[in-house]
N, C-alpha and C positions, 0 to 999 in steps of 0.2 A: 826437341829437334836440334840436330847438330850436323852441319854439312862439312865433311872433311874428305879430301881425296885419299884413296886407298888402293893398294894393289892386293888382290886376293889370289892366293895360291890354292889351286884345287887339282889334286892328282898331279898330272904332268903339265897343266896349263896355268898361265897367269892371266888375270883379268883386271882391267882398271874399272873403278867404280867411284861413286860418291856416296857417303853415308847420308841418310835422310833423317835417321833417328837412332840414337844410341842410348842404351841403358846398361845397367850392371849385368844383366842376364842375356841381352840380345841386341841385335842391330838390324836395321833395314837399309839395304843398298839400292841405288839406282844404277843399272848396268845396261850395256848394249845387248846382252844375250842372257837367257836364263841359265841357271845351274840346276842339275838334277836334285830333287828332294832326297835328303839323306846323305848327300855328299859331304865328306869332311873337308874343311877349309882352314886356312891359316891366313892371317892378315895382321898388319901393324897400323895403329892409329897414333897420330901425334895429337894428343889431347891438349887443348889450350889451358895454360895455367889459370886463367880467369875462371874457367869452368870447374877446375879441381881445387881452386883456392891455394895454388902454389905460385911462387914467384916466377917459375919458368914452365914452359911447355914440357910435357912428359910423353915419352914414346912408350906405347903399350903393345906388346906382342900378344895376339889372341889366337885361340884355337876354338873351333866350333863346328857346327854342321847346319846345312840348309834345311829349313823346316817348311818353307812356303815360297812359291813363285807366282807372280801375276804380271799382267801387262798393264801399263799406264801410258797412254798415247804411244810413243815410239820407244819407250824404255821398259825394260824388265825391272820389276821390283822383287828383290830377293831378300827374304827374312831368314836370319840365322841365329842360332843360339851362340852364346859365348860360354863354352864349357870350361875353359881355363885361360888365364891371362897372367902376364908378368910385366911389372913396371920395369923399364930400363932407365937407369940413371942418366940424367942429362946435365 
């Protein structure tokens, strides 16, 4: 479990979200609105250095696609794959 703020770019819209869980192959977001399954998305995560074992936080640009959406109380939970990522030097 890793809770980080994130802005998701999907087609022509941007959405704010919080990560709920992050792994090397996917991520689960809490969002105000669902995203269509199969939609391509892009987002950046500022990964804490303590999690990565580095002295500084690292910005990671990710590309993926939505694989599942569900409702949890008043939030949408959106699961997405991470198909490609790049570490950005900090």
